[in-house]
C-alpha positions as CSV (number, residue, x, y, z in Angstrom):
1,M,44.5,10.1,-35.4
2,A,42.9,13.0,-33.3
3,T,43.0,12.2,-29.0
4,K,39.6,11.1,-28.0
5,K,37.6,13.5,-25.7
6,R,36.8,12.1,-22.3
7,I,33.2,11.8,-21.3
8,V,31.5,10.9,-17.4
9,F,28.1,10.1,-17.5
10,I,26.8,10.5,-13.7
11,M,23.5,8.6,-12.7
12,N,21.2,9.1,-10.6
13,P,19.0,5.9,-10.3
14,I,16.3,7.0,-8.1
15,S,15.7,11.0,-10.1
16,G,12.6,11.2,-11.8
17,T,9.8,8.6,-13.2
18,I,12.5,6.6,-15.7
19,K,13.8,3.2,-14.7
20,K,17.3,3.5,-14.9
21,S,18.1,-0.1,-15.4
22,G,18.8,0.2,-19.0
23,I,20.5,3.4,-19.5
24,S,23.8,1.9,-19.5
25,Q,23.5,-0.3,-22.2
26,I,21.8,2.5,-23.9
27,I,24.6,4.4,-24.0
28,N,27.3,1.8,-24.3
29,D,25.1,0.6,-27.9
30,T,24.8,4.1,-28.9
31,I,28.0,6.7,-27.8
32,D,30.8,7.0,-30.5
33,K,33.4,5.6,-29.3
34,D,35.9,6.8,-31.8
35,F,35.1,10.1,-30.5
36,Y,34.9,9.3,-27.1
37,D,36.5,7.6,-24.1
38,F,33.4,7.0,-21.6
39,S,32.8,5.8,-18.5
40,I,29.4,5.7,-16.2
41,I,29.3,6.3,-12.2
42,E,26.2,6.4,-10.4
43,T,25.5,8.3,-7.1
44,H,25.1,7.1,-3.6
45,Y,23.8,10.1,-1.5
46,S,22.6,14.0,-2.1
47,G,25.7,16.0,-3.5
48,H,27.8,12.6,-4.7
49,A,26.9,13.9,-8.5
50,S,28.6,16.9,-7.5
51,E,31.7,15.6,-6.0
52,I,32.0,13.6,-9.2
53,A,31.5,16.4,-11.5
54,E,34.0,18.5,-9.6
55,N,36.7,15.8,-10.1
56,A,35.8,15.1,-13.5
57,K,36.4,19.1,-14.0
58,N,39.4,19.0,-12.0
59,D,40.8,16.2,-13.8
60,D,40.1,18.1,-17.5
61,V,37.4,15.7,-18.6
62,D,35.8,17.5,-21.8
63,V,32.0,16.3,-20.8
64,V,30.0,15.6,-17.7
65,V,26.5,14.1,-18.8
66,A,23.5,14.4,-15.9
67,V,21.6,11.3,-16.0
68,G,18.4,12.7,-14.2
69,G,16.3,15.5,-13.7
70,D,16.5,19.0,-13.5
71,G,17.7,18.5,-9.8
72,T,20.8,16.0,-11.0
73,V,21.2,18.5,-13.5
74,N,21.7,21.4,-11.3
75,E,23.8,19.4,-8.6
76,I,26.4,18.5,-11.5
77,A,26.4,22.0,-13.9
78,R,26.9,24.1,-10.3
79,A,30.7,22.0,-10.3
80,I,31.4,22.8,-13.8
81,T,30.9,26.4,-14.0
82,Q,33.4,29.0,-15.2
83,S,35.8,25.5,-16.4
84,N,36.5,24.4,-20.0
85,T,34.2,20.7,-19.2
86,A,30.9,20.6,-20.7
87,L,27.7,19.4,-19.2
88,G,25.2,17.0,-21.3
89,I,21.9,16.1,-20.3
90,L,20.5,12.6,-20.5
91,P,16.5,13.6,-19.5
92,C,15.4,11.4,-17.2
93,G,13.7,13.4,-14.7
94,S,9.2,13.9,-14.2
95,G,9.8,17.4,-15.8
96,N,13.4,17.9,-17.5
97,G,12.4,22.0,-17.9
98,L,16.1,22.5,-19.1
99,A,16.2,20.1,-21.5
100,R,12.9,20.8,-23.1
101,H,14.0,24.6,-23.1
102,L,17.3,23.2,-24.9
103,M,14.8,20.9,-27.3
104,L,17.1,18.1,-26.4
105,P,14.9,14.7,-27.3
106,L,13.6,12.9,-24.4
107,D,14.2,10.0,-26.3
108,L,17.7,8.5,-24.8
109,N,19.1,7.1,-28.0
110,R,18.5,9.9,-29.7
111,A,20.1,12.5,-26.8
112,V,23.5,10.4,-26.7
113,E,23.1,11.3,-30.6
114,I,22.8,14.6,-30.1
115,I,26.1,14.3,-27.1
116,N,27.6,12.4,-30.2
117,A,27.0,15.7,-32.6
118,F,29.0,17.7,-29.6
119,E,28.1,21.1,-30.1
120,V,29.1,23.3,-27.4
121,H,27.8,26.4,-26.9
122,A,28.4,28.7,-23.9
123,L,24.9,29.8,-22.0
124,D,24.3,31.9,-19.2
125,Y,22.9,30.9,-15.6
126,G,22.1,32.5,-12.7
127,L,22.2,32.9,-8.6
128,I,19.7,33.4,-6.2
129,N,22.0,34.0,-3.0
130,N,24.7,32.9,-4.5
131,I,23.8,29.3,-5.1
132,P,24.0,28.7,-9.1
133,F,20.3,27.7,-11.0
134,F,20.2,26.7,-14.7
135,C,15.9,27.0,-15.2
136,T,14.3,28.9,-12.8
137,C,14.2,29.7,-9.0
138,G,11.3,31.6,-7.6
139,M,9.2,32.5,-3.9
140,G,6.0,32.3,-3.3
141,F,3.4,29.9,-3.9
142,D,5.9,27.4,-6.4
143,A,8.2,27.3,-3.8
144,V,5.8,26.2,-1.7
145,V,4.6,23.4,-4.6
146,S,8.6,22.5,-4.7
147,Q,8.9,21.8,-1.2
148,K,5.5,19.5,-1.2
149,F,6.5,18.0,-4.2
150,A,9.9,16.9,-2.8
151,E,8.0,15.6,0.4
152,A,5.8,13.4,-1.5
153,G,7.8,10.6,-2.3
154,K,6.4,9.9,-5.6
155,R,7.4,12.2,-9.0
156,G,5.3,13.2,-11.9
157,V,2.5,15.3,-13.1
158,R,-0.1,14.0,-11.3
159,T,1.8,14.7,-8.2
160,Y,3.0,17.7,-8.7
161,L,-0.5,18.9,-9.9
162,E,-2.3,17.6,-6.9
163,N,0.0,19.7,-5.1
164,I,-1.3,22.6,-6.7
165,F,-4.5,22.3,-6.4
166,R,-4.1,21.3,-3.0
167,E,-1.9,23.9,-1.9
168,G,-3.1,26.5,-4.0
169,F,-6.6,26.8,-1.8
170,K,-4.7,27.7,1.5
171,Y,-1.6,29.8,0.3
172,R,-2.3,33.7,1.0
173,S,0.0,36.2,-1.4
174,E,2.7,38.2,0.2
175,I,4.0,41.8,-0.8
176,Y,7.3,41.8,-2.2
177,E,9.8,45.0,-2.7
178,I,11.6,44.2,-6.0
179,E,14.8,46.5,-7.2
180,S,16.6,46.4,-10.4
181,E,17.9,48.1,-13.0
182,N,15.1,49.0,-14.0
183,G,13.8,50.5,-10.9
184,K,12.0,49.9,-7.4
185,K,8.5,48.7,-7.1
186,N,6.0,47.2,-4.7
187,Y,3.8,44.2,-5.1
188,R,1.5,41.9,-3.5
189,A,2.2,38.3,-5.7
190,F,0.9,35.3,-5.2
191,L,4.2,33.9,-6.6
192,V,7.9,35.9,-8.1
193,S,9.9,33.5,-10.3
194,C,13.4,34.5,-12.0
195,A,14.0,32.6,-15.4
196,N,16.9,31.8,-16.8
197,A,15.0,28.6,-19.1
198,S,12.0,29.3,-20.2
199,Q,9.8,26.7,-18.3
200,Y,9.4,24.6,-15.0
201,G,9.5,21.6,-16.5
202,N,6.7,19.4,-18.5
203,N,6.2,22.1,-20.8
204,A,4.6,24.5,-18.4
205,Y,5.9,27.5,-19.7
206,I,7.0,30.3,-16.9
207,A,8.7,32.4,-19.3
208,P,8.1,32.1,-23.0
209,H,10.8,34.0,-24.0
210,A,13.6,33.6,-22.0
211,S,17.1,33.0,-23.4
212,M,19.7,31.5,-22.1
213,S,22.4,33.4,-24.4
214,D,20.8,37.4,-23.9
215,G,22.5,38.2,-21.0
216,Y,18.9,38.9,-18.5
217,L,16.8,36.8,-16.1
218,D,13.2,37.1,-17.3
219,L,11.3,38.0,-13.2
220,I,7.8,36.8,-13.6
221,I,5.0,38.4,-11.4
222,I,1.9,36.6,-10.8
223,E,-0.7,38.8,-9.2
224,P,-3.7,37.4,-6.7
225,F,-5.8,35.5,-8.4
226,D,-9.9,33.5,-8.5
227,M,-10.4,30.2,-10.0
228,I,-11.6,31.7,-13.3
229,D,-8.3,33.4,-13.6
230,A,-6.5,30.2,-12.4
231,T,-7.7,28.3,-15.6
232,Q,-6.7,30.8,-17.4
233,I,-3.0,30.8,-16.2
234,G,-3.1,27.3,-16.4
235,I,-3.9,27.2,-20.0
236,D,-1.6,30.3,-21.0
237,M,1.4,28.3,-19.4
238,L,0.5,25.3,-22.3
239,N,0.4,27.8,-24.9
240,K,3.3,30.2,-24.4
241,T,1.0,33.0,-23.6
242,L,1.6,33.9,-19.9
243,D,3.3,37.0,-20.5
244,K,0.1,38.3,-22.3
245,N,-2.6,37.6,-19.1
246,P,-3.7,40.6,-17.2
247,K,-2.5,38.8,-13.4
248,V,1.2,38.5,-14.8
249,K,4.2,41.3,-15.0
250,T,7.4,40.6,-16.5
251,L,10.4,42.8,-17.1
252,K,14.5,41.1,-18.2
253,A,16.9,42.2,-15.7
254,K,20.4,41.5,-14.8
255,S,20.2,42.2,-11.3
256,I,17.2,42.2,-8.9
257,H,16.8,42.6,-5.0
258,I,13.7,41.2,-3.5
259,H,12.6,42.2,0.3
260,R,9.3,40.4,1.7
261,E,7.8,40.7,4.3
262,K,9.2,37.5,6.8
263,P,11.6,34.8,5.8
264,G,10.3,31.6,4.1
265,L,10.9,29.7,0.8
266,I,12.6,29.7,-2.0
267,H,13.8,27.4,-5.0
268,Y,16.3,26.7,-7.4
269,D,15.2,24.5,-10.1
270,G,12.8,22.9,-8.2
271,E,15.0,22.5,-4.6
272,P,13.2,24.1,-1.7
273,L,15.2,26.5,0.7
274,T,14.4,28.7,3.7
275,A,16.1,32.1,2.9
276,E,15.5,35.4,5.1
277,Q,13.5,38.3,3.7
278,D,16.3,39.4,1.7
279,I,17.1,37.8,-1.6
280,N,19.7,38.5,-4.3
281,I,19.2,37.1,-7.8
282,S,21.7,38.1,-10.8
283,V,23.0,36.4,-14.0
284,I,26.0,34.6,-14.8
285,N,26.9,35.8,-18.8
286,K,28.1,32.8,-20.7
287,G,29.3,31.1,-18.0
288,I,28.7,27.5,-18.2
289,N,29.2,25.3,-21.1
290,V,26.1,23.1,-22.4
291,I,26.2,20.5,-25.3
292,V,23.0,21.7,-27.5
293,N,20.7,20.3,-29.9
294,P,22.4,21.5,-33.3
295,N,18.8,21.3,-35.1
296,G,17.1,22.3,-32.1
297,D,15.8,25.4,-33.9
298,K,13.3,22.9,-35.7
299,A,12.9,20.1,-33.4
300,R,9.5,20.0,-31.8
301,R,8.8,19.3,-28.2
302,Q,6.0,16.3,-26.9
303,P,2.9,17.2,-26.0
304,N,2.8,17.0,-22.0
305,A,0.2,15.2,-20.4
306,V,-1.5,17.7,-19.0
307,Q,-1.9,18.9,-23.1
308,N,-3.7,15.6,-23.8
309,A,-5.8,15.7,-21.6
310,F,-7.0,19.2,-22.7
311,S,-6.8,17.8,-26.6
312,E,-8.9,14.7,-25.0
313,I,-11.6,17.4,-23.1
314,L,-11.8,19.0,-26.6
315,G,-12.2,16.1,-28.4
316,D,-15.0,15.2,-26.4
317,I,-16.8,18.3,-26.5
318,S,-16.2,18.6,-30.4
319,N,-18.3,14.5,-30.2
320,V,-20.5,15.7,-28.4
321,R,-21.1,18.9,-30.4
322,T,-21.3,17.0,-33.5
323,D,-23.3,14.0,-32.0
324,I,-26.2,17.1,-31.0
325,T,-26.1,18.5,-34.3
326,K,-26.8,15.0,-36.5
327,Q,-29.5,14.8,-33.5
328,S,-31.2,17.5,-34.6
329,K,-31.2,17.3,-37.7
330,H,-32.7,13.9,-37.8
331,I,-35.4,15.1,-35.6
332,Q,-36.3,18.1,-38.2
333,T,-36.1,15.8,-40.8
334,L,-39.0,14.0,-39.0
335,I,-40.6,17.0,-37.6
336,R,-41.1,17.6,-41.8
337,Y,-42.2,15.0,-42.4
338,Y,-44.7,14.8,-40.4
339,L,-45.9,18.2,-41.2
340,G,-46.1,17.4,-44.5
341,G,-43.3,19.5,-45.1
């Protein structure tokens, strides 16, 4: 009989918007006990997940699973880069950007079944000032929103959108000197984002063509815009067409140096951090092993709350248009009747 693989589930009890009380039971009921010897460990403080993952890696554990959001994923993943230990994800965060990019199911029973399938790929990750990121990093407005979101005390799409609208009216763009193998150029930008994966989370696609296996990062520069432009940018993010927006510049690069006017915030996978004027970003090709969805190319992403809201608005408009058309036809019939037509 083949030796079982060892797997450790690392659970952040306070991440995201999903209660964790029943997750241990889901894991126990769904995990393939003939294939895995498993354990579940809860974190108790910031950095604890990295410590647990580091110990698991040093003990040659086959898989560590992040049970939480993108912050928990980052904390665990950065401890097992450049090793044989694979990363698994049970998405329980408020955005789940990396899980959504990988087309992992948000239903936890199905997510455990993906882990049972044990299809492992070597994927890329990025470094910003030598700090690993696996989804996105950036500066400018999205770093400000990351800080406000971290300070909010509440998670979820609503909190994120509230901070976007509140801070968006106050934020002022900066000038960035950006240098890569493509050359050097100055940009006045509302935000500069660098993506290893395609989205921030909640199906908001900042880099719709980003790949975690091409050895490149996608650099996205959003120029200053007005309120009309802002609406279109939001729609383009949801429709995966942001790269076609005239206010957006994109390029692919392996190594990027950015010089800005003054020190300020950056973020890595949504975690805010203060940094100096000069920032270095690079890709590490195939530097982390990740359990992926073997049917990911056929999977359908679930629409998020924002998309549902747009659909409801469009539905309401359609219903109003239908009602007006019906009333118009009725009025025309009455006019013809009274005029003897």
